[in-house]
Backbone as ProteinMPNN parsed JSONL, in Angstrom:
{"seq_chain_A": "XXXXXXXXXXXXXXXXXXXXXXXXXXXXXXXXXXXXXXXXXXXXXXXXXXXXXXXXXXXXXXXXXXXXXXXXXXXXXXXXXXXXXXXXXXXXXXXXXXXXXXXXXXXXXXXXXXXXXXXXXXXXXXXXXXXXXXXXXXXXXXXXXXXXXXXXXXXXXXXXXXXXXXXXXXXXXXXXXXXXXXXXXXXXXXXXXXXXX", "coords_chain_A": {"N_chain_A": [[68.529, 105.923, 142.03], [71.427, 105.964, 143.894], [74.863, 106.171, 144.805], [77.446, 106.516, 147.253], [80.862, 106.751, 147.28], [83.485, 106.531, 149.418], [86.274, 108.733, 149.63], [88.996, 107.686, 147.71], [91.511, 108.427, 147.801], [93.794, 110.55, 149.492], [94.314, 112.814, 148.232], [92.722, 114.083, 146.358], [91.929, 116.551, 143.956], [89.59, 117.444, 142.982], [85.988, 116.966, 142.963], [84.16, 114.193, 141.822], [81.35, 113.184, 140.063], [80.26, 110.29, 139.126], [78.376, 109.169, 136.608], [75.952, 106.993, 135.366], [74.364, 106.722, 132.249], [70.859, 107.514, 131.615], [68.054, 105.168, 131.499], [67.999, 103.427, 128.5], [67.164, 103.088, 124.939], [68.486, 100.893, 124.011], [68.758, 99.403, 126.381], [66.065, 98.948, 126.775], [65.39, 97.371, 124.582], [66.999, 95.224, 125.018], [69.529, 94.854, 123.829], [72.936, 94.781, 122.679], [74.751, 97.681, 122.315], [77.504, 98.993, 121.428], [79.282, 100.023, 119.633], [80.701, 102.92, 118.087], [79.64, 103.512, 115.601], [76.988, 102.752, 115.695], [76.115, 103.659, 118.18], [76.416, 106.434, 118.48], [74.574, 107.879, 116.978], [72.118, 106.682, 117.345], [69.8, 104.806, 119.456], [69.127, 106.245, 121.827], [67.934, 107.8, 124.873], [65.307, 106.044, 126.521], [61.732, 106.321, 127.018], [61.328, 105.873, 129.725], [63.922, 106.481, 130.604], [64.018, 109.232, 130.06], [62.153, 110.101, 131.913], [63.442, 109.361, 134.268], [65.646, 111.098, 134.225], [64.374, 113.589, 134.292], [63.239, 113.541, 136.844], [65.551, 113.259, 138.407], [67.083, 115.624, 137.937], [65.296, 117.457, 138.898], [65.161, 116.904, 141.594], [67.796, 117.083, 142.526], [70.279, 115.7, 144.491], [72.934, 116.062, 144.928], [76.222, 117.657, 145.172], [76.456, 120.848, 143.537], [77.219, 120.771, 140.16], [80.15, 121.875, 138.352], [81.122, 121.326, 135.9], [80.211, 119.273, 133.104], [80.914, 116.302, 131.598], [81.025, 113.969, 128.965], [80.525, 110.753, 127.367], [80.355, 110.261, 123.802], [78.197, 108.845, 122.873], [74.737, 108.543, 121.963], [72.914, 108.107, 124.06], [74.342, 108.855, 126.368], [75.014, 111.46, 125.714], [72.519, 112.702, 125.618], [71.715, 112.353, 128.27], [73.702, 113.859, 129.609], [73.106, 116.359, 128.547], [70.662, 116.951, 129.739], [71.377, 117.2, 132.45], [73.331, 119.217, 132.336], [71.801, 121.369, 131.344], [70.115, 121.879, 133.501], [71.851, 123.108, 135.292], [72.84, 125.217, 133.9], [75.099, 124.823, 132.311], [77.598, 124.097, 129.785], [77.862, 121.116, 128.195], [80.63, 118.869, 127.605], [82.393, 116.723, 125.328], [84.079, 113.63, 125.792], [85.684, 111.136, 124.327], [86.886, 109.018, 125.553], [85.24, 108.178, 127.526], [83.498, 106.419, 126.433], [81.277, 103.565, 125.816], [82.261, 100.244, 126.726], [83.721, 98.334, 124.181], [82.141, 95.728, 122.531], [82.744, 94.146, 120.41], [82.377, 91.385, 118.252], [79.963, 90.785, 119.343], [78.291, 92.886, 119.086], [75.144, 94.289, 118.626], [73.867, 91.97, 119.277], [71.89, 90.054, 121.685], [71.546, 91.254, 125.08], [71.913, 89.195, 126.809], [74.272, 88.063, 126.311], [76.265, 89.294, 127.742], [76.921, 88.114, 130.401], [78.547, 85.908, 129.696], [80.843, 87.129, 128.686], [81.67, 88.499, 130.997], [82.291, 86.375, 132.624], [84.556, 85.418, 131.335], [86.143, 87.657, 131.737], [86.633, 87.421, 134.474], [88.488, 85.46, 134.493], [90.618, 86.322, 132.911], [92.062, 89.385, 132.577], [93.054, 90.529, 130.326], [91.841, 89.478, 128.133], [90.499, 89.316, 124.817], [88.455, 88.036, 123.603], [86.007, 87.35, 121.119], [86.582, 89.774, 120.058], [86.232, 91.66, 121.978], [86.754, 94.595, 123.939], [89.535, 94.767, 126.051], [89.575, 94.489, 129.63], [91.689, 95.827, 130.891], [92.355, 97.806, 129.06], [90.053, 99.383, 129.026], [90.086, 100.311, 131.669], [92.44, 101.856, 131.67], [91.861, 103.98, 129.866], [89.636, 105.143, 131.066], [90.584, 105.884, 133.609], [92.447, 107.738, 132.804], [90.93, 109.951, 132.119], [90.077, 111.063, 134.57], [92.605, 111.482, 135.749], [93.636, 113.428, 134.043], [91.899, 115.606, 134.479], [92.494, 116.038, 137.151], [95.015, 117.1, 136.921], [94.5, 119.469, 135.577], [92.572, 121.19, 136.8], [91.211, 122.427, 139.955], [89.255, 121.959, 142.877], [86.765, 121.683, 141.71], [83.502, 120.392, 140.759], [82.792, 117.709, 138.949], [80.788, 116.188, 136.653], [80.851, 113.071, 135.268], [79.65, 111.463, 132.605], [78.929, 108.289, 131.688], [79.008, 104.78, 130.917], [77.61, 101.639, 132.052], [79.431, 99.263, 132.274], [82.105, 100.396, 131.787], [82.2, 102.268, 133.928], [81.993, 100.608, 136.186], [84.329, 99.143, 135.933], [86.191, 101.228, 136.144], [85.718, 102.056, 138.817], [86.493, 99.766, 140.187], [89.193, 99.672, 139.521], [90.096, 102.101, 140.7], [89.707, 101.477, 143.351], [91.783, 99.86, 143.792], [91.476, 97.127, 143.369], [91.552, 93.83, 141.929], [90.991, 93.9, 138.43], [89.529, 91.839, 137.424], [87.515, 91.46, 139.179], [85.463, 93.191, 138.642], [82.722, 92.827, 138.284], [81.85, 92.287, 140.754], [81.424, 94.603, 142.012], [78.876, 96.8, 143.26], [76.061, 96.839, 141.241], [75.647, 99.373, 138.815], [72.959, 101.274, 138.359], [70.784, 102.533, 135.713], [70.965, 106.038, 135.314], [72.087, 106.397, 137.789], [74.299, 107.776, 140.295], [77.617, 107.981, 141.449], [79.661, 109.213, 143.888], [82.91, 110.594, 144.012], [85.974, 111.595, 145.546], [86.766, 114.854, 146.905]], "CA_chain_A": [[69.475, 105.101, 142.775], [72.706, 106.653, 143.947], [75.855, 105.599, 145.706], [78.571, 107.377, 147.627], [82.089, 106.004, 147.543], [84.411, 107.374, 150.177], [87.487, 109.111, 148.881], [89.973, 106.604, 147.554], [92.824, 109.064, 147.876], [93.807, 111.743, 150.355], [94.891, 113.908, 147.434], [91.836, 114.501, 145.262], [91.832, 117.972, 143.73], [88.217, 117.728, 142.56], [84.937, 116.0, 143.266], [83.646, 113.604, 140.6], [80.074, 112.484, 140.116], [80.286, 109.304, 138.066], [76.962, 108.958, 136.295], [75.552, 106.142, 134.252], [73.252, 107.3, 131.46], [69.516, 107.062, 131.94], [67.561, 103.993, 130.778], [68.139, 103.703, 127.061], [66.455, 102.226, 124.024], [69.211, 99.62, 123.97], [68.299, 98.678, 127.563], [64.643, 98.544, 126.551], [65.342, 96.298, 123.559], [67.853, 94.105, 125.42], [70.501, 94.661, 122.777], [74.258, 95.364, 122.904], [75.095, 98.798, 121.423], [78.798, 99.417, 121.936], [80.125, 100.597, 118.603], [80.373, 104.33, 117.762], [78.846, 103.566, 114.361], [75.565, 102.634, 116.039], [75.75, 104.294, 119.447], [76.471, 107.915, 118.506], [73.41, 108.476, 116.298], [70.9, 105.949, 117.631], [69.675, 104.156, 120.766], [69.163, 107.238, 122.897], [67.166, 107.51, 126.077], [63.945, 105.559, 126.399], [60.78, 107.169, 127.749], [61.672, 105.709, 131.159], [65.148, 107.233, 130.841], [63.67, 110.656, 130.112], [61.48, 110.323, 133.209], [64.475, 109.271, 135.291], [66.448, 112.342, 134.211], [63.528, 114.7, 134.747], [63.146, 113.438, 138.309], [66.873, 113.45, 138.997], [67.487, 117.017, 137.922], [64.358, 118.224, 139.724], [65.446, 116.612, 143.026], [69.248, 116.861, 142.554], [70.739, 115.637, 145.883], [74.396, 116.069, 144.922], [76.811, 118.987, 145.029], [76.2, 121.508, 142.25], [78.366, 120.561, 139.264], [80.756, 123.003, 137.628], [81.368, 120.809, 134.552], [79.58, 118.017, 132.708], [81.716, 115.697, 130.552], [80.283, 112.761, 128.618], [80.731, 109.929, 126.186], [79.654, 110.814, 122.645], [77.077, 108.033, 122.473], [73.505, 109.336, 122.068], [72.281, 107.972, 125.395], [75.09, 109.647, 127.335], [74.91, 112.882, 125.306], [71.199, 113.174, 126.07], [71.769, 112.412, 129.748], [74.52, 114.998, 129.965], [72.403, 117.587, 128.168], [69.634, 117.242, 130.774], [72.048, 117.647, 133.683], [73.959, 120.511, 132.048], [70.767, 122.401, 131.224], [69.644, 122.184, 134.849], [72.832, 123.946, 135.99], [73.277, 126.231, 132.951], [76.46, 124.486, 131.875], [77.754, 123.551, 128.427], [78.539, 119.833, 128.308], [81.737, 118.606, 126.66], [82.562, 115.309, 124.98], [85.371, 112.944, 125.913], [85.418, 109.797, 123.77], [87.424, 107.989, 126.446], [84.151, 107.732, 128.37], [82.591, 105.569, 125.647], [80.949, 102.208, 126.237], [83.217, 99.196, 126.392], [83.408, 97.761, 122.877], [81.882, 94.3, 122.641], [83.213, 93.457, 119.209], [81.471, 90.551, 117.444], [78.673, 90.653, 120.023], [77.541, 94.092, 118.758], [73.824, 94.053, 118.053], [73.257, 90.757, 119.829], [71.144, 90.215, 122.924], [72.344, 91.544, 126.271], [72.162, 87.956, 127.52], [75.675, 87.651, 126.004], [77.154, 89.922, 128.695], [77.476, 87.256, 131.447], [79.638, 85.097, 129.162], [82.038, 87.996, 128.637], [82.073, 88.775, 132.359], [82.937, 85.126, 133.122], [85.924, 85.425, 130.772], [86.838, 88.749, 132.442], [87.049, 86.952, 135.773], [89.621, 84.559, 134.277], [91.735, 86.98, 132.233], [91.727, 90.797, 132.341], [93.572, 90.956, 129.022], [91.187, 88.744, 127.031], [89.795, 90.059, 123.767], [87.59, 87.058, 122.932], [84.925, 87.993, 120.34], [87.069, 91.144, 119.758], [85.782, 92.537, 123.066], [87.783, 95.453, 124.508], [90.076, 94.199, 127.274], [89.346, 95.237, 130.859], [92.818, 96.701, 131.167], [92.284, 98.951, 128.128], [88.978, 100.227, 129.516], [90.555, 100.962, 132.914], [93.437, 102.88, 131.34], [91.238, 105.168, 129.266], [88.729, 105.786, 132.053], [91.412, 106.547, 134.635], [93.118, 108.875, 132.175], [90.017, 111.103, 132.143], [90.198, 111.661, 135.907], [93.972, 111.947, 135.971], [93.811, 114.665, 133.286], [91.204, 116.686, 135.213], [93.239, 116.298, 138.369], [96.142, 117.966, 136.567], [94.089, 120.718, 134.945], [91.749, 122.078, 137.628], [91.123, 122.099, 141.356], [88.099, 122.447, 143.603], [85.576, 121.632, 140.879], [82.633, 119.222, 140.824], [82.729, 117.322, 137.559], [79.939, 115.057, 136.328], [81.354, 112.256, 134.145], [78.539, 110.613, 132.177], [79.473, 107.161, 130.929], [78.213, 103.584, 130.744], [77.721, 100.733, 133.203], [80.669, 98.482, 132.368], [83.312, 101.222, 132.027], [82.182, 102.845, 135.278], [82.312, 99.572, 137.194], [85.738, 98.846, 135.756], [86.89, 102.364, 136.734], [85.61, 101.998, 140.285], [87.311, 98.612, 140.614], [90.592, 100.109, 139.396], [90.378, 103.142, 141.691], [89.729, 100.84, 144.653], [92.97, 98.983, 143.796], [91.068, 95.739, 143.375], [91.79, 93.222, 140.608], [89.934, 94.22, 137.467], [88.727, 90.642, 137.213], [86.432, 91.482, 140.145], [84.609, 94.357, 138.391], [81.305, 92.521, 138.397], [81.523, 92.182, 142.165], [80.978, 95.936, 142.408], [77.454, 96.995, 143.205], [75.643, 97.227, 139.893], [75.283, 100.782, 138.621], [71.692, 101.321, 137.654], [70.63, 103.683, 134.86], [70.767, 107.344, 135.935], [72.668, 106.431, 139.128], [75.498, 108.604, 140.454], [78.54, 107.589, 142.5], [80.523, 110.361, 144.172], [84.321, 110.353, 144.326], [86.802, 112.753, 145.766], [86.591, 115.79, 148.032]], "C_chain_A": [[70.838, 105.774, 142.739], [73.623, 105.987, 144.982], [76.864, 106.651, 146.074], [79.742, 106.505, 147.925], [83.014, 106.939, 148.272], [85.665, 107.623, 149.356], [88.496, 107.99, 148.88], [91.395, 107.13, 147.638], [92.704, 110.218, 148.818], [94.133, 112.972, 149.524], [93.998, 114.296, 146.259], [91.833, 116.024, 145.164], [90.39, 118.401, 143.427], [87.271, 116.659, 143.1], [84.399, 115.483, 141.924], [82.326, 112.885, 140.895], [80.007, 111.572, 138.916], [78.831, 108.875, 137.799], [76.782, 108.004, 135.119], [74.37, 106.819, 133.559], [71.902, 106.756, 131.924], [69.149, 105.822, 131.108], [67.455, 104.309, 129.305], [67.275, 102.743, 126.217], [67.157, 100.869, 123.877], [68.864, 98.767, 125.18], [66.897, 98.113, 127.327], [64.557, 97.357, 125.608], [66.204, 95.102, 123.921], [68.94, 93.79, 124.401], [71.816, 95.351, 123.138], [74.522, 96.442, 121.856], [76.364, 99.414, 121.985], [79.704, 100.053, 120.884], [79.714, 102.046, 118.344], [79.463, 104.429, 116.556], [77.361, 103.489, 114.656], [75.176, 103.491, 117.241], [75.724, 105.801, 119.432], [75.189, 108.513, 117.934], [72.09, 107.802, 116.647], [70.926, 105.377, 119.063], [69.888, 105.159, 121.922], [68.336, 106.813, 124.093], [65.777, 106.975, 125.717], [63.03, 106.554, 127.115], [61.032, 107.083, 129.258], [62.928, 106.507, 131.479], [64.9, 108.729, 130.916], [63.008, 110.991, 131.429], [62.506, 110.298, 134.352], [65.27, 110.588, 135.381], [65.652, 113.522, 134.679], [63.439, 114.725, 136.263], [64.467, 113.774, 138.974], [67.251, 114.929, 139.036], [66.549, 117.883, 138.78], [64.7, 118.089, 141.206], [66.924, 116.436, 143.283], [69.782, 116.86, 143.995], [72.255, 115.82, 146.027], [74.917, 117.488, 144.939], [76.542, 119.551, 143.608], [77.414, 121.344, 141.338], [78.858, 121.882, 138.629], [81.073, 122.599, 136.186], [80.586, 119.529, 134.347], [80.335, 117.487, 131.471], [81.101, 114.322, 130.23], [80.854, 112.004, 127.411], [79.918, 110.506, 125.021], [78.506, 109.93, 122.145], [75.787, 108.834, 122.73], [72.916, 109.277, 123.473], [73.012, 108.771, 126.463], [75.04, 111.121, 126.998], [73.589, 113.451, 125.787], [71.153, 113.311, 127.576], [72.511, 113.651, 130.199], [73.83, 116.311, 129.674], [71.359, 117.961, 129.203], [70.268, 117.812, 132.028], [72.646, 119.037, 133.458], [72.953, 121.635, 131.983], [70.265, 122.841, 132.589], [70.558, 123.191, 135.548], [73.446, 125.016, 135.061], [74.751, 126.064, 132.577], [76.438, 124.034, 130.415], [78.493, 122.229, 128.526], [79.651, 119.683, 127.279], [81.921, 117.113, 126.508], [83.977, 114.86, 125.262], [85.121, 111.514, 125.472], [86.001, 108.686, 124.63], [86.365, 107.469, 127.408], [83.147, 106.822, 127.672], [82.319, 104.21, 126.315], [82.126, 101.269, 125.945], [82.77, 98.537, 125.074], [83.279, 96.262, 123.005], [82.049, 93.525, 121.345], [82.133, 92.706, 118.454], [80.097, 90.423, 118.069], [77.759, 91.885, 119.784], [76.212, 93.71, 118.114], [73.134, 92.797, 118.549], [72.553, 91.037, 121.15], [72.053, 90.456, 124.113], [72.5, 90.315, 127.183], [73.553, 87.392, 127.204], [76.668, 88.245, 127.004], [77.753, 88.939, 129.741], [78.607, 86.36, 130.969], [80.946, 85.866, 129.09], [82.558, 88.234, 130.07], [82.732, 87.545, 132.995], [84.355, 85.053, 132.584], [86.751, 86.51, 131.425], [87.422, 88.224, 133.763], [88.285, 86.036, 135.675], [90.85, 85.287, 133.726], [91.388, 88.443, 131.887], [92.22, 91.309, 130.994], [92.835, 90.315, 127.854], [90.489, 89.711, 126.066], [88.939, 89.076, 122.963], [86.409, 87.785, 122.301], [85.276, 89.443, 119.978], [86.536, 92.144, 120.781], [86.98, 93.351, 123.581], [88.223, 94.915, 125.854], [89.78, 95.111, 128.477], [90.452, 96.255, 131.101], [92.772, 97.96, 130.301], [91.201, 99.912, 128.58], [89.434, 101.012, 130.755], [91.549, 102.083, 132.612], [92.772, 104.141, 130.777], [90.326, 105.898, 130.241], [89.525, 106.527, 133.137], [92.083, 107.784, 134.077], [92.247, 110.129, 132.205], [90.153, 111.825, 133.49], [91.593, 112.232, 136.147], [94.211, 113.272, 135.229], [93.116, 115.816, 133.996], [91.906, 117.041, 136.5], [94.446, 117.202, 138.125], [95.711, 119.352, 136.161], [93.393, 121.691, 135.873], [91.721, 121.613, 139.063], [89.858, 122.688, 141.949], [86.806, 122.424, 142.794], [84.742, 120.378, 141.18], [82.283, 118.844, 139.399], [81.841, 116.091, 137.416], [80.537, 114.356, 135.116], [80.266, 111.287, 133.778], [79.076, 109.529, 131.247], [78.482, 106.0, 130.964], [78.518, 102.603, 131.864], [79.018, 99.998, 133.318], [81.893, 99.352, 132.586], [83.352, 101.853, 133.407], [82.522, 101.829, 136.348], [83.773, 99.176, 137.128], [86.578, 99.979, 136.365], [86.879, 102.291, 138.257], [86.447, 100.879, 140.857], [88.779, 99.018, 140.575], [90.965, 101.108, 140.45], [90.437, 102.578, 143.116], [90.925, 99.907, 144.811], [92.6, 97.504, 143.963], [91.41, 95.135, 142.002], [90.641, 93.524, 139.657], [89.015, 93.024, 137.207], [87.501, 90.597, 138.157], [85.414, 92.596, 139.851], [83.133, 94.055, 138.522], [80.892, 92.296, 139.846], [81.17, 93.544, 142.754], [79.45, 95.972, 142.417], [77.067, 97.469, 141.823], [75.204, 98.684, 139.842], [74.037, 100.832, 137.766], [71.628, 102.554, 136.739], [70.3, 104.938, 135.676], [71.293, 107.397, 137.368], [73.946, 107.266, 139.112], [76.314, 108.069, 141.636], [79.519, 108.738, 142.672], [81.913, 109.922, 144.574], [84.963, 111.663, 144.718], [86.365, 113.616, 146.916], [85.119, 115.999, 148.359]], "O_chain_A": [[71.34, 106.113, 141.668], [73.16, 105.325, 145.911], [77.116, 107.578, 145.304], [79.64, 105.596, 148.749], [83.298, 108.035, 147.788], [86.051, 106.82, 148.505], [88.811, 107.415, 149.922], [92.36, 106.369, 147.556], [91.634, 110.813, 148.944], [94.22, 114.073, 150.069], [94.501, 114.796, 145.253], [91.742, 116.711, 146.182], [90.025, 119.564, 143.595], [87.684, 115.617, 143.61], [84.208, 116.266, 140.993], [82.212, 112.098, 141.835], [79.729, 112.023, 137.804], [78.165, 108.299, 138.66], [77.363, 108.175, 134.047], [73.5, 107.405, 134.204], [71.816, 105.692, 132.537], [69.837, 105.476, 130.148], [66.891, 105.33, 128.911], [66.744, 101.748, 126.709], [66.516, 99.843, 123.65], [68.69, 97.555, 125.054], [66.604, 96.959, 127.641], [63.751, 96.448, 125.808], [66.167, 94.08, 123.236], [69.242, 92.626, 124.135], [71.818, 96.377, 123.818], [74.52, 96.163, 120.657], [76.319, 100.245, 122.892], [80.774, 100.564, 121.213], [78.527, 102.372, 118.376], [78.613, 105.316, 116.484], [76.556, 104.094, 113.948], [74.053, 103.989, 117.32], [75.077, 106.409, 120.284], [74.765, 109.577, 118.385], [71.033, 108.31, 116.273], [71.931, 105.458, 119.768], [70.691, 104.95, 122.831], [68.071, 105.629, 124.3], [65.164, 107.401, 124.739], [63.499, 107.506, 127.738], [60.958, 108.084, 129.971], [62.994, 107.15, 132.527], [65.499, 109.42, 131.74], [63.268, 112.047, 132.006], [62.442, 111.108, 135.278], [65.523, 111.107, 136.468], [66.175, 114.38, 135.39], [63.547, 115.779, 136.89], [64.505, 114.484, 139.979], [67.695, 115.426, 140.071], [66.962, 118.911, 139.319], [64.549, 119.037, 141.977], [67.289, 115.693, 144.194], [69.749, 117.896, 144.66], [72.787, 115.738, 147.133], [74.15, 118.432, 144.745], [76.421, 118.805, 142.636], [78.521, 121.737, 141.707], [78.104, 122.831, 138.413], [81.272, 123.469, 135.338], [80.327, 118.789, 135.295], [80.384, 118.148, 130.434], [80.702, 113.598, 131.142], [81.561, 112.562, 126.572], [78.903, 111.167, 125.24], [77.905, 110.224, 121.112], [75.753, 109.697, 123.607], [72.472, 110.293, 124.008], [72.379, 109.31, 127.371], [75.025, 111.958, 127.901], [73.545, 114.565, 126.309], [70.608, 114.283, 128.099], [72.035, 114.403, 131.05], [73.942, 117.265, 130.444], [71.181, 119.138, 129.516], [69.771, 118.779, 132.604], [72.486, 119.927, 134.292], [73.198, 122.727, 132.497], [70.017, 124.025, 132.815], [70.085, 124.033, 136.312], [74.45, 125.638, 135.405], [75.523, 127.022, 132.536], [75.398, 123.643, 129.885], [79.662, 122.22, 128.911], [79.612, 120.298, 126.213], [81.647, 116.337, 127.423], [84.943, 115.583, 125.018], [84.429, 110.761, 126.156], [85.644, 107.521, 124.452], [86.563, 106.432, 128.042], [82.096, 106.491, 128.222], [83.021, 103.782, 127.231], [82.891, 101.5, 125.008], [81.593, 98.229, 124.888], [84.177, 95.592, 123.515], [81.563, 92.403, 121.202], [81.115, 93.276, 118.063], [79.155, 89.997, 117.401], [76.609, 91.911, 120.225], [76.165, 92.912, 117.178], [71.953, 92.581, 118.275], [72.623, 92.152, 121.668], [73.173, 89.949, 124.172], [73.155, 90.4, 128.222], [73.958, 86.372, 127.761], [77.795, 87.761, 127.11], [78.967, 88.936, 129.942], [79.531, 86.073, 131.73], [82.015, 85.334, 129.39], [83.764, 88.172, 130.308], [83.637, 87.682, 133.818], [85.269, 84.664, 133.311], [87.945, 86.317, 131.65], [88.556, 88.542, 134.122], [89.024, 85.865, 136.644], [91.984, 84.918, 134.032], [90.544, 88.707, 131.03], [91.846, 92.401, 130.569], [93.168, 90.58, 126.699], [89.973, 90.759, 126.456], [88.728, 89.275, 121.766], [85.873, 88.728, 122.883], [84.4, 90.238, 119.638], [86.404, 93.331, 120.486], [88.095, 92.835, 123.646], [87.387, 94.634, 126.713], [89.741, 96.335, 128.351], [90.188, 97.4, 131.469], [93.111, 99.05, 130.762], [91.394, 101.127, 128.53], [89.197, 102.215, 130.868], [91.498, 103.143, 133.237], [93.106, 105.251, 131.189], [90.257, 107.127, 130.237], [89.183, 107.644, 133.525], [92.268, 108.77, 134.79], [92.763, 111.242, 132.304], [90.323, 113.043, 133.537], [91.74, 113.33, 136.682], [94.915, 114.143, 135.739], [93.686, 116.901, 134.106], [91.922, 118.204, 136.906], [94.849, 117.969, 138.999], [96.448, 120.317, 136.363], [93.594, 122.899, 135.756], [92.167, 120.505, 139.36], [89.436, 123.782, 141.575], [85.842, 123.091, 143.168], [85.234, 119.425, 141.784], [81.561, 119.572, 138.717], [82.13, 115.052, 138.011], [80.712, 114.968, 134.062], [79.972, 110.371, 134.546], [79.602, 109.812, 130.171], [77.271, 106.208, 131.032], [79.541, 102.71, 132.54], [79.673, 100.082, 134.357], [82.668, 99.074, 133.501], [84.423, 101.964, 134.003], [83.242, 102.131, 137.3], [84.391, 98.901, 138.157], [87.576, 99.71, 137.034], [87.916, 102.447, 138.902], [87.053, 101.039, 141.917], [89.525, 98.731, 141.512], [92.034, 100.999, 141.051], [91.124, 103.124, 143.98], [91.068, 99.241, 145.837], [93.314, 96.738, 144.61], [91.541, 95.868, 141.022], [89.471, 93.419, 140.024], [87.86, 93.192, 136.816], [86.58, 89.805, 137.957], [84.591, 92.916, 140.709], [82.355, 94.952, 138.846], [79.706, 92.13, 140.133], [80.67, 93.624, 143.876], [78.808, 95.247, 141.658], [77.674, 98.397, 141.287], [74.481, 99.161, 140.716], [74.062, 100.474, 136.589], [72.35, 103.524, 136.971], [69.479, 104.908, 136.592], [70.984, 108.339, 138.097], [74.585, 107.441, 138.075], [75.762, 107.746, 142.688], [80.136, 109.183, 141.705], [82.083, 109.0, 145.371], [84.538, 112.727, 144.268], [85.661, 113.151, 147.813], [84.791, 116.752, 149.276]]}, "name": "protein", "num_of_chains": 1, "seq": "XXXXXXXXXXXXXXXXXXXXXXXXXXXXXXXXXXXXXXXXXXXXXXXXXXXXXXXXXXXXXXXXXXXXXXXXXXXXXXXXXXXXXXXXXXXXXXXXXXXXXXXXXXXXXXXXXXXXXXXXXXXXXXXXXXXXXXXXXXXXXXXXXXXXXXXXXXXXXXXXXXXXXXXXXXXXXXXXXXXXXXXXXXXXXXXXXXXXX"}
């Protein structure tokens, strides 16, 4: 599943392929894994996720990447490694691409997400249950792109991250209220959304 988002600026220096990691063991188990303590060393790709990545890299329909940058969580690291290997690139880590931190809900069922999203719709600054505020996620995610826009030009950069942060980023880049991030089309595992030139 892939999406194309038309350029949100007339001044992009690079092309960005925003990629959600492949289906993960956390997805399979229906559990929230948002803390580095659990997400960096465990809950990597599921068997389905491995199949998704194998198919994606075999049938790659996107521009050829020149860089692959990823969250340091295991599921994103493994996803990035598959893409990078296909194009003979060395992936690099950027912790700003990490999953949104869900605080006290860590390790609980993913049926807790809708409650957080309902609070998001009311207050973009809320940190109920010690959840990372929408505004904080948007700032760190945008900073990744802004930094690459300053550093290089004419490149195709794959940014491998997680569903919530990517939807928040896309909402921010579209200049929509962050409270509407769940109104974005859901980003499925191993999906790619193209931004820029």
